[in-house]
N, C-alpha and C positions, 0 to 999 in steps of 0.2 A: 540567342531562348527562350521562348516565351514562357512568361512565369506560371506556376501550377495555378489550376482552377482553385477560385476560392472555394474552402469545404464551408465554414460557420457563415450562417447568415446574422440576418436584421436581429430575426425570434431564439436564436441560438442561444441559449445563456453561454458564457464565459468559460472557460475549457477548469477552472479549478475556484474553490471560495476557501478565503480565510477567516480561521474564527482567532482570539485574542492576540491580535497582530503585534498588540506589546506587550502580552504578557511576562510577567517577570520569571516564571522559571525557566532554569538551561533546558529544558526537554522540547525537543521540536519534533513535533508529530506530523508525520505524514502516512498520508491515504491512497495507496496508490489505482486500487479500484472497490474507490470508495461508491460512485455512481454507475450509476446504468442508462444514463441517455446515452440517443443517438444524434444526430445531428439532421435536421429536418429536409436535406438534402439527400440524405442515405437509405429516406424511409426507415426500413423494421429489418434492411439486411438481409429481408426475405424472412424472416422468422417470427413464431407466433409472440404474445405476449409472455404465454405461460414460458419458452426456453428464454425467454430476455430475464423471466427469474429467476431462475435458477442458476446455482453458484458460477456455470459458464461465463452468465453476463457481467458479474460485478460479484465482490465479495460480503457477500450477507450480512448484515446488522454491523458491519464493519464502520459506515458512519455516525451511525447513533452511538456507538463507543466511543470512537476518538471524539465527538460534541463534548460530550459527557467527559469524556479524559480530559482532555483541554479546561474546562471549566472549574475543573477539582482542582488541580495542578497550577492555575493561571497559564496554562503554557500555550503558546503557538501552535496550531494544527491546521495545514491546507488537504484540502479532502479537492480530491480529481475528479470531474462531474461524466465524465463521457463513460461508456461501456468497454469494459476493457474487448470489446469485440472489435471496436474501432480498431483501436490499437492499442496495445498491454505498456502502461506507461513505465512497470518495473522492468522492460526485455529491450535490450538494445535492439538499436533501429534492424543492425544487420543477422539479427536473433530470425531463425525460422519462428519463434511464437511473437514475430513483434504484431504481426497481422497476419490470425489461421484463418486457415478456411475449413478445416475442423476441430471443434472442440466437443473430448468427451465422447467423439461416438457421432456429433451432430454437425450435419454442414452449414457454413456459413454461407447463402449461394450470395450476400452482399458481399465478399474477398473472394470469391475467385476473379481470377485473371484479371484482376487490378496492372494496370500499368504505373509506368513509375511518377507521373503528376499524379495520380491519384494518393501511393503511397507517402509523396513529397507532401501532400497538403495536408494530410492528418500527421507528418511528424511535424511539419510548420508550425499548424493552428491548435494545435493539442498537445499533443510530445513536449515540443522546447516550451512555450512559456510557462507550462506546471514546475520544469526543473529546472528555469530561467526564476523560477519566483522562490523557490527551494534554497540554488547558488544564491540570493539575492539577501533571507533569510542568513541564510549560516553565514557567509562572508561580513555580514552586520555585525552577529552574533557574535564571530572571532574575534574580534580587534575588542570583545568586551570580555569582563571575568564575570563569573565566570565563565571557562569553553561551553559551547551549545553540547546538547545529546541527543542523539540522532535515537528515533525507535519508529519504526516502520510498522505502519500497523497491517495488519493482515484477517481473513478467517478462511478456514477450508471445507471444502462437503465431508460430511461425516462415513460414507462412502464414495469409494473411487474405484470404477473397474471390478466391480465385484467383492473389494477389501473393503472390511468393515475396519473404520481406525478408532482404535484405542486410546488413542490420546485425548487429553482436554485443550493440551496447549502445545504447540511447540517453540522454541527459542532456534532460532537461524541465524547464522554467523560463518565466517569463512576464513582469512586470516589472522583475525581478531576476534579473540571469545571473553574478553576480559569481562563485558557487562551480559555478554548472553548468558556464560557461566553464574554467574551473581545471580541472573533472576530465575537461571533454571534451578539454581538451589533454593533460590526463596519461595520459587512454588512449588518446587517440591514440599518443601516444608507446609502446606496447608493442606490438609486433613481431605483423604482419599483422593488428590490429585498425579492425575498423570501427563507427566511433562515429558515429549519427546526432544533427544537434543536433536539437532538440522534432524526432526521429522516434523510432517510430511515430508518438507522437498530442502535441500542442499542448496546454500548460495555459491554462485560458479560469477567467473567472469563472463561468461558467455550464453551464460541463464540469467541474469539479472546485473539489474543498473543501480537501484538506489545505494548497498551498501556497498559494493564496489570504490562508486562514483563519487558519494555525498558522505561516504563514511570512512572506508581505509583510506582515501588518495589525499582525506583531509586530517588522518591519524586520530577521527574525534572520536568518545565513546560512543557505541551505535548498538544495536538490536533488530534482528527484525522479530517482531512477532505473530504468531499463528494462533489464532484457538477456535475453535471446533465450530461451523455452523450455527449448528441446535443449542448452541448456549447460547447466542448471541442474538438468534431472531425475534426477538421481540423486547420491548423496554425494559424490561426486570430483569432481564440477562444482562442486558449491557450496562443494568447499573450496577449491576454484583458487579460484573469484571471490572466496570471504571472504578468505581470501590475499591477494588482490591490495587490493583494497577496504583492507583493511587495514595494507598496505602506501603508498598512493596517498592516501587521503582524511587521515592529520595531516599529511603532508604541507604540503599545503596551506594550513593553518591561518596558519602567521607571514606569510603574503604577505597575509592577506585581513584579517590581525585585529589589523596594526599599526599605533599611531599610535591 
């Protein structure tokens, strides 16, 4: 069988960037939807730049937040480069949401009627190397002490399907709520903060990849954190949230790792 056609060309960026590769913090920060690039061979997927700039194209503000938080914690961070519309790196490859033909009511012409080779090329050249690098980092750090702590960073649109979301942030988890509940309670102690518990989404094996695979299967402390996009869509908001999380997260670990 012929191998799938190459997707990424010489002028396309790598599928991820790493910050603080040798950071001393136990926290490992991942941002599955940080970028909005599209491989040159895919053009613009049939979308305007305005559509690609919407929440359907990426997690608005999360790249800047992740970079700032990485610096403040001295923590390893990995940011995915390509738009979630090319392939969603927080969806199992067999999930319907892996490569979507419609997102929040917007048709994605470049994703319609894809053959198996086209899908495989996106999985092999974007999804696979990104998650392989996370696996490599967690493998390395799991042989050391302290054990790594996984924080998956995401952002959510303030209004979805006509519903005005009331939360400033939400903590997501599935089977293991240790870090999520500790972080939830710490964030709720912040003045005026509205914090969702498995809101605006809930994690599952069929809809999510990072928490079930990198967190639960390894038995690591982990959390998926969602922050409302209007709170981090500029540098000031990203700095405010990075300072908040850099203050809160390390303080949670002693009670969660004792014994």
